[in-house]
Legacy VTK file of the C-alpha trace (Angstrom):
# vtk DataFile Version 3.0
C-alpha trace
ASCII
DATASET POLYDATA
POINTS 148 float
30.390 11.477 20.891
31.306 11.182 17.233
29.094 8.108 16.789
26.069 9.694 18.472
26.483 12.786 16.297
26.537 10.613 13.172
23.464 8.668 14.311
21.530 11.857 14.987
22.521 13.281 11.590
21.576 10.006 9.891
18.224 9.980 11.691
17.605 13.563 10.589
18.565 12.610 7.034
16.173 9.679 7.088
13.297 11.871 8.215
14.122 14.342 5.478
14.251 11.634 2.826
10.827 10.427 3.903
9.338 13.894 3.384
10.895 14.230 -0.062
9.684 11.662 -2.549
12.680 9.848 -4.010
12.071 8.224 -7.372
15.161 6.051 -7.669
18.270 4.859 -5.888
20.659 7.139 -7.776
18.893 10.250 -6.495
18.866 8.877 -2.973
22.587 8.104 -3.125
23.360 11.605 -4.478
21.317 13.207 -1.702
23.118 11.097 0.893
26.532 12.060 -0.493
25.584 15.761 -0.492
24.501 15.478 3.116
27.179 13.247 4.652
30.098 13.123 2.140
30.848 9.548 3.275
30.547 6.927 0.544
30.767 3.902 2.868
27.961 5.164 5.103
25.800 6.047 2.087
26.236 2.568 0.608
25.238 1.052 3.952
22.225 3.369 4.064
21.277 2.406 0.491
21.294 -1.297 1.280
19.000 -0.805 4.279
16.583 1.512 2.447
16.160 -0.394 -0.823
12.794 -1.716 0.352
11.581 1.822 1.182
12.041 3.088 -2.384
9.991 0.407 -4.085
7.043 1.780 -5.958
3.511 0.748 -5.110
3.419 -1.279 -8.326
6.575 -3.225 -7.381
5.166 -3.972 -3.930
1.917 -5.198 -5.488
3.774 -7.477 -7.917
5.729 -9.006 -5.024
2.526 -9.577 -3.081
0.866 -11.236 -6.091
3.896 -13.477 -6.620
3.599 -14.697 -3.018
-0.036 -15.769 -3.486
-0.505 -19.493 -3.928
-2.968 -21.067 -6.359
-5.262 -21.878 -3.429
-5.250 -18.264 -2.256
-5.981 -17.033 -5.783
-8.821 -19.526 -6.111
-10.219 -18.373 -2.760
-10.623 -14.727 -3.817
-14.185 -13.511 -4.058
-15.657 -12.601 -7.430
-16.095 -8.878 -8.037
-19.733 -9.340 -9.025
-20.492 -11.114 -5.732
-19.007 -8.239 -3.751
-20.825 -5.598 -5.803
-24.147 -7.448 -5.443
-23.814 -8.371 -1.755
-22.466 -5.235 -0.049
-24.834 -2.363 -1.024
-27.139 -1.536 1.863
-25.041 -3.413 4.441
-23.325 -1.879 7.477
-19.640 -1.724 8.414
-19.738 -4.796 10.648
-21.063 -6.932 7.800
-18.380 -5.597 5.435
-15.620 -6.375 7.970
-16.930 -9.927 8.341
-17.308 -10.376 4.583
-14.018 -8.964 3.240
-12.038 -7.898 6.325
-10.557 -4.690 7.680
-9.777 -1.971 5.113
-6.177 -1.119 4.230
-6.986 2.591 4.161
-9.843 4.717 5.446
-10.827 8.129 4.051
-13.648 10.499 4.879
-15.199 13.186 2.732
-18.416 15.032 3.427
-21.034 12.570 4.605
-19.228 9.629 2.964
-16.612 7.228 4.213
-14.334 5.320 1.829
-12.897 1.955 2.805
-10.046 1.131 0.442
-8.779 -2.416 0.037
-5.444 -2.544 -1.794
-4.621 -6.142 -0.999
-5.993 -8.788 -3.359
-9.518 -9.663 -2.233
-11.434 -10.014 -5.499
-11.136 -10.805 -9.177
-13.370 -10.616 -12.236
-13.611 -14.364 -12.882
-11.788 -17.585 -12.086
-8.982 -17.003 -14.579
-8.317 -13.266 -14.168
-5.780 -11.430 -12.035
-6.910 -9.875 -8.722
-8.331 -6.355 -8.822
-5.924 -3.526 -7.999
-8.253 -1.907 -5.531
-11.745 -2.267 -4.103
-13.370 0.880 -2.712
-16.436 0.496 -0.512
-18.300 3.806 -0.218
-20.435 4.289 2.886
-23.081 6.950 3.324
-24.723 7.290 6.719
-23.143 4.044 7.951
-24.435 1.909 5.065
-22.732 0.840 1.841
-23.835 3.103 -0.977
-21.599 1.775 -3.737
-18.654 -0.512 -4.425
-16.016 0.699 -6.908
-12.988 -1.161 -8.189
-9.834 -0.702 -10.233
-9.142 -3.370 -12.805
-5.789 -5.203 -12.812
LINES 1 149
148 0 1 2 3 4 5 6 7 8 9 10 11 12 13 14 15 16 17 18 19 20 21 22 23 24 25 26 27 28 29 30 31 32 33 34 35 36 37 38 39 40 41 42 43 44 45 46 47 48 49 50 51 52 53 54 55 56 57 58 59 60 61 62 63 64 65 66 67 68 69 70 71 72 73 74 75 76 77 78 79 80 81 82 83 84 85 86 87 88 89 90 91 92 93 94 95 96 97 98 99 100 101 102 103 104 105 106 107 108 109 110 111 112 113 114 115 116 117 118 119 120 121 122 123 124 125 126 127 128 129 130 131 132 133 134 135 136 137 138 139 140 141 142 143 144 145 146 147
């Protein structure tokens, strides 16, 4: 009974922490202590949730560190993508650069956002932060990017 009560409270606490954006581990630990008043349980919770608090930038740096030289060399050039995709349909884009990481819609446009490394400026540069393929009426209207 006691264990199931703790698990349900911990699950509720986890859902609450996901709705509130936590900037660092100290704040998360303080919130846990306010909620549960059990230091051992909060330390256990902190060790399991360290990955959840990483910023988008930290996650990107880890992903870039895991890329091998061959994978970096295999990335498409930004200019190729910007020259090839306009006027093409979604099936061509999926074949050319893969499934998008995020999909947004606004008005008569659809935005396919690629956050994983798929392109770079030239052979020596770092991969772009983001590639955004903008569709209008099922065809690529424009390709935007965010520099590294």
